[in-house]
Structure formats: structure tokens, C-alpha cells
Backbone bond lengths (Angstrom), bond angles and torsions (degrees), N, CA, C in turn:
res aa  C-N    CA-C-N  psi(-1)  N-CA   C-N-CA  omega(-1)  CA-C   N-CA-C  phi
1 X - - - 1.447 - - 1.527 108.18 -
2 X 1.307 115.30 131.12 1.452 122.09 175.36 1.523 108.04 -90.02
3 X 1.311 117.15 130.55 1.464 121.57 178.91 1.522 108.11 -117.51
4 X 1.329 116.30 123.82 1.461 122.61 -179.06 1.524 110.09 -123.24
5 X 1.301 115.77 148.37 1.456 120.99 172.67 1.514 108.07 -102.61
6 X 1.318 117.07 133.74 1.455 122.98 178.55 1.514 108.42 -138.12
7 X 1.320 115.63 148.35 1.460 121.84 176.00 1.525 108.70 -101.87
8 X 1.317 116.35 165.66 1.457 122.04 178.23 1.531 109.00 -53.59
9 X 1.335 115.73 130.63 1.455 121.92 179.80 1.515 114.45 90.82
10 X 1.325 117.96 -11.17 1.466 120.47 179.58 1.531 110.63 -86.47
11 X 1.330 115.68 153.46 1.459 122.29 -172.40 1.520 111.20 -126.77
12 X 1.325 114.50 149.42 1.463 123.56 173.10 1.529 106.68 -116.21
13 X 1.330 117.35 138.24 1.458 121.90 177.80 1.526 108.42 -109.42
14 X 1.333 115.51 129.91 1.462 121.93 179.74 1.525 108.46 -115.11
15 X 1.303 116.21 124.30 1.463 123.28 174.91 1.532 112.87 56.51
16 X 1.313 117.28 25.41 1.453 121.57 174.47 1.518 116.31 76.20
17 X 1.340 118.36 -8.92 1.459 118.72 -177.29 1.530 114.69 -136.89
18 X 1.315 117.19 5.11 1.465 121.14 176.97 1.524 107.82 -122.93
19 X 1.336 115.54 124.69 1.465 120.43 178.52 1.525 109.42 -113.79
20 X 1.328 115.45 133.75 1.463 122.00 175.94 1.519 106.31 -119.64
21 X 1.339 115.84 119.03 1.458 121.68 -176.58 1.517 110.35 -115.34
22 X 1.332 116.76 136.10 1.463 121.16 172.70 1.526 106.79 -76.85
23 X 1.325 116.23 110.18 1.456 122.08 -175.32 1.522 111.15 -87.18
24 X 1.325 116.33 -42.05 1.463 119.98 -177.67 1.518 109.30 -155.43
25 X 1.315 115.37 150.71 1.459 121.61 176.27 1.516 107.14 -128.98
26 X 1.330 115.80 120.05 1.452 122.09 175.87 1.519 107.08 -117.81
27 X 1.294 117.74 174.34 1.468 123.33 -174.55 1.531 113.91 -27.69
28 X 1.310 117.88 -72.77 1.465 120.06 -177.53 1.525 112.24 -121.65
29 X 1.338 116.73 21.50 1.458 121.15 179.57 1.516 110.84 -130.72
30 X 1.317 114.53 143.96 1.460 121.59 174.75 1.518 106.62 -120.64
31 X 1.319 117.67 131.05 1.458 121.52 175.62 1.522 107.73 -99.95
32 X 1.327 114.48 126.58 1.458 121.34 -179.27 1.523 109.65 -112.95
33 X 1.319 116.24 143.09 1.455 122.16 173.82 1.514 108.71 -112.30
34 X 1.332 116.52 137.02 1.448 121.78 -177.94 1.522 109.75 -117.40
35 X 1.320 116.06 129.82 1.464 121.96 174.83 1.519 106.54 -122.14
36 X 1.347 115.26 110.94 1.463 120.38 -175.46 1.521 109.20 -145.12
37 X 1.327 116.88 159.39 1.461 119.91 175.27 1.532 110.58 -58.65
38 X 1.320 116.09 153.30 1.469 120.96 -177.40 1.526 112.97 -61.60
39 X 1.311 117.42 -25.77 1.463 119.21 -178.37 1.530 112.88 -81.79
40 X 1.331 117.83 -0.97 1.460 122.04 177.53 1.521 108.68 -95.59
41 X 1.315 115.77 122.21 1.459 121.28 179.52 1.529 109.52 -86.34
42 X 1.336 116.14 128.82 1.463 121.35 177.80 1.519 107.27 -123.13
43 X 1.325 116.25 115.35 1.460 121.79 -178.47 1.522 110.46 -131.71
44 X 1.326 115.89 148.95 1.462 119.20 168.82 1.530 106.86 -65.26
45 X 1.333 116.57 144.68 1.465 120.02 -174.26 1.521 112.13 -58.40
46 X 1.326 118.24 -40.23 1.464 119.81 -177.70 1.539 111.24 -64.38
47 X 1.335 117.19 -33.89 1.464 120.52 176.78 1.527 109.99 -71.31
48 X 1.321 116.91 -42.39 1.462 121.76 178.28 1.534 110.62 -58.55
49 X 1.330 117.18 -46.08 1.463 121.15 179.78 1.529 111.22 -65.02
50 X 1.327 117.01 -37.04 1.455 120.88 178.12 1.534 110.76 -64.72
51 X 1.318 116.91 -42.03 1.470 120.82 177.88 1.523 110.65 -63.01
52 X 1.335 116.93 -42.76 1.471 119.92 177.76 1.523 111.01 -59.48
53 X 1.324 116.68 -44.51 1.464 120.98 -179.60 1.526 111.04 -64.40
54 X 1.326 117.33 -43.17 1.462 120.50 178.61 1.521 111.02 -64.33
55 X 1.322 117.21 -37.54 1.461 120.38 177.60 1.530 111.37 -65.93
56 X 1.335 116.34 -40.16 1.467 119.83 176.90 1.529 110.35 -61.59
57 X 1.327 116.05 -46.67 1.464 120.26 179.79 1.521 111.22 -63.34
58 X 1.330 116.27 -40.10 1.460 120.04 -179.82 1.523 110.91 -65.07
59 X 1.319 116.81 -39.39 1.467 119.03 -178.75 1.524 110.99 -68.09
60 X 1.326 117.08 -30.94 1.465 120.19 177.64 1.523 110.93 -70.51
61 X 1.325 115.98 -40.99 1.464 118.97 -175.65 1.520 112.45 -85.65
62 X 1.314 117.30 -15.83 1.464 119.84 -177.01 1.525 112.38 -77.01
63 X 1.296 117.41 -19.74 1.460 119.71 -179.08 1.516 110.89 73.15
64 X 1.320 116.26 -137.14 1.461 119.77 -173.95 1.524 113.24 -102.76
65 X 1.328 118.89 8.30 1.466 121.68 -178.49 1.531 109.76 -94.06
66 X 1.356 119.64 102.78 1.466 121.69 -178.54 1.525 112.80 -60.56
67 X 1.322 117.88 -34.45 1.466 120.72 178.73 1.509 111.80 -62.21
68 X 1.319 116.85 -38.55 1.466 121.38 178.49 1.531 110.10 -65.61
69 X 1.320 117.20 -40.25 1.459 121.42 178.36 1.523 110.65 -63.14
70 X 1.316 117.86 -45.87 1.463 121.97 179.51 1.522 109.83 -59.20
71 X 1.319 117.64 -43.81 1.466 121.76 -179.66 1.530 111.30 -64.19
72 X 1.325 117.67 -39.50 1.462 120.98 179.07 1.533 110.77 -65.54
73 X 1.330 116.87 -39.72 1.465 120.60 178.84 1.519 110.15 -65.80
74 X 1.323 116.95 -44.62 1.470 120.22 178.14 1.520 110.89 -58.66
75 X 1.325 116.68 -44.00 1.465 120.04 179.98 1.521 111.69 -64.10
76 X 1.335 117.54 -39.17 1.463 119.17 -179.59 1.524 110.90 -68.66
77 X 1.330 118.39 -34.07 1.469 120.73 178.51 1.522 111.50 -73.92
78 X 1.322 118.18 -31.55 1.467 121.01 177.87 1.517 110.79 -65.94
79 X 1.319 117.55 -28.75 1.465 121.59 -177.00 1.520 112.59 -83.74
80 X 1.307 119.14 3.13 1.474 122.69 -179.91 1.511 110.50 -86.48
């Protein structure tokens, strides 16, 4: 894990096309702003893990019909 120190208004560049800026710092919270291409998915980790779990459950209950699995995934993402 890379650990960096940044002050309010300072930015980190990832892979040349993703910028993470420290927008605000309050007592025990830091607000970050992300500027990335539209094809880059940015999710909070707890949401990402929840989607993975729902996809696993959907694949188990979907059986062997790939179309049914795709529809279940779409429905779970619409509810976010």
C-alpha cells in the first residue's frame, strides 16, 4: 500500500488519467474528488463488495441460463 500525505486542494494522478483531489478536511473526515474517464468505475469498497456478493448469489440461482443472469445483474444495479 502506498501512503501519501496531501493538503486541501492538492491532487494525486493515477495512471495518467485519473485525478484524486483533497476537496475538504473536517475533524475526522476527508472529502475526495475524483476526475476519471467515463469508462472507469469508481465505487466505495462496501458497495463494490455488495455487488460482488449479489452477483455470486445471482449466478447460483440463475442456473444455466446466461440471459437470466444478465437480467438479474441489471436489476441489482438499477436498485443502487
